[in-house]
C-alpha positions in Angstrom: -5.3 -3.0 8.0 -7.2 -6.1 9.1 -5.9 -9.3 7.7 -6.1 -13.1 8.1 -2.3 -13.7 8.1 0.0 -13.9 11.1 2.9 -12.8 9.0 1.4 -9.4 8.1 2.4 -7.7 11.4 6.0 -8.8 10.9 6.0 -7.7 7.3 4.5 -4.4 8.4 7.3 -3.9 11.0 10.0 -4.8 8.4 8.4 -2.4 5.9 8.5 0.4 8.5 12.2 -0.3 9.2 13.0 -0.2 5.5 11.0 3.0 5.1 12.9 4.6 8.0 16.2 3.6 6.5 14.9 5.2 3.2 14.0 8.4 5.1 17.6 8.5 6.5 18.8 8.1 2.9 16.7 11.0 1.7 18.1 13.2 4.5 21.6 12.2 3.4 20.7 13.2 -0.2 19.5 16.6 1.1 22.8 17.1 3.1 24.9 16.1 0.0 22.9 18.5 -2.2 23.3 21.4 0.2 27.0 20.5 0.5 27.5 20.5 -3.2 25.7 23.9 -3.6 27.8 25.5 -0.9 31.2 24.2 -2.2 30.3 24.8 -5.8 29.0 28.3 -5.5 30.5 29.7 -2.3 33.9 28.1 -2.4 34.1 27.6 -6.2 35.3 24.0 -5.6 32.7 21.6 -7.1 32.9 17.9 -6.1 32.9 15.0 -8.5 31.2 12.5 -6.2 28.0 14.0 -4.7 25.7 13.4 -7.6 26.8 9.8 -8.1 26.5 9.0 -4.4 23.1 10.7 -4.2 21.9 8.6 -7.2 23.0 5.3 -5.4 21.3 6.4 -2.2 18.1 7.4 -4.2 18.0 4.0 -5.9 18.4 2.2 -2.5 15.8 4.4 -0.7 13.3 4.0 -3.5 13.3 0.2 -3.6 13.6 -0.2 0.2 10.4 1.9 0.7 8.3 0.4 -2.1 6.6 -2.3 0.0 5.8 0.2 2.7 4.4 2.6 0.2 2.1 -0.1 -1.2 1.0 -1.2 2.3 0.0 2.4 3.3 -1.7 3.2 0.0 0.9 5.8 -0.9 1.4 4.7 -4.6 -0.4 6.8 -7.2 -3.8 5.3 -8.0 -7.0 6.4 -9.6 -9.8 5.5 -7.3 -12.7 7.1 -9.2 -14.0 3.8 -10.6 -13.7 1.7 -7.4 -15.5 4.4 -5.4 -18.5 4.2 -7.9 -18.7 0.4 -7.6 -20.7 -1.8 -5.3 -18.7 -4.0 -2.9 -18.6 -7.2 -5.0 -17.4 -5.5 -8.2 -15.0 -3.5 -6.2 -13.6 -6.7 -4.7 -13.3 -8.3 -8.2 -11.5 -5.2 -9.5 -9.1 -5.2 -6.6 -8.3 -8.8 -7.2 -7.6 -8.1 -10.9 -5.4 -5.1 -10.0 -3.4 -7.1 -7.5 -2.9 -10.0 -9.9 -1.6 -7.6 -12.5 0.6 -6.0 -9.9 2.0 -9.4 -8.9 2.7 -10.3 -12.5 4.4 -7.0 -13.3 6.5 -7.0 -10.1 7.4 -10.7 -10.5 8.7 -10.1 -14.0 10.6 -7.0 -12.8 12.0 -9.0 -9.9 13.3 -11.7 -12.1 14.9 -9.3 -14.6 16.5 -7.2 -11.8 17.8 -10.4 -10.1 19.5 -11.3 -13.4 21.0 -7.7 -13.6 22.2 -8.0 -10.0 23.8 -11.3 -10.6 25.5 -10.1 -13.8 26.8 -7.0 -12.0 28.2 -9.3 -9.3 29.7 -12.1 -11.5 31.1 -9.7 -14.1 32.5 -7.3 -11.4 30.8 -4.2 -12.8 32.0 -0.9 -11.6 30.8 2.6 -12.4 32.5 4.4 -15.3 33.3 7.4 -13.2 36.3 8.6 -11.2 34.9 6.8 -8.1 34.7 3.4 -9.8 32.0 2.2 -7.4 31.3 -1.5 -7.3 27.7 -1.7 -8.6 26.4 -5.1 -7.4 25.4 -3.9 -3.9 23.2 -1.2 -5.4 21.8 -3.5 -8.1 21.0 -6.1 -5.4 18.8 -3.7 -3.6 16.4 -3.7 -6.5 15.4 -7.3 -6.4 15.5 -7.2 -2.5 13.0 -4.3 -2.5 10.9 -5.9 -5.3 10.7 -9.2 -3.4 9.0 -7.5 -0.4 6.9 -5.4 -2.8 5.7 -8.7 -4.4 5.1 -10.2 -0.9 3.0 -7.2 0.0 1.0 -7.6 -3.2 0.4 -11.2 -2.3 -0.8 -10.2 1.1 -3.2 -7.6 -0.4 -4.5 -10.2 -2.9 -5.1 -12.8 -0.2 -6.9 -10.2 1.9 -9.0 -9.1 -1.1 -10.0 -12.7 -1.9 -11.0 -13.0 1.8 -13.1 -9.9 1.3 -10.8 -7.5 3.3 -10.1 -4.5 1.1 -7.7 -1.8 2.3 -9.1 1.5 3.2 -6.0 3.4 2.2 -7.5 6.4 0.6 -6.2 8.8 3.2 -3.9 6.5 5.3 -0.7 7.8 3.7 -1.7 11.4 4.5 -2.7 10.5 8.0 0.7 9.1 8.9 2.6 12.2 7.8 
């Protein structure tokens, strides 16, 4: 995507690294799921930890890859209306959408940061046999949301400058 900001290439590289880490996380989830199925049904020895660990990895992978998904146009969107609009109304609509996205993510970031801080300061642990310390996983949420917010700001700045992303098929092209 074209942009007027020197930081965007660094942000894009960081987003790709986070997305790659997320991909590894999803592969680990697949391995854990297959492992659980084999030991549960073939060996009749189910585990008590694979579901919980998979959930923590899923949480981490989801929030680490959020900014990359936005950057590549991979989030679910309805583009019927923008495709019917002329360039100026399309730009205005994009600006409104990005502002709403920024407001939503900023609120979510704030609330998740409070949650992460509470989990750290109150020493929260999971209520399972594993008794996993929760703050590292809750901290991933505001971390990922911060970069999602930053990506929204970049998209808004580009939209104001008249540079709208052509992401209709970008996510599919990269697969």
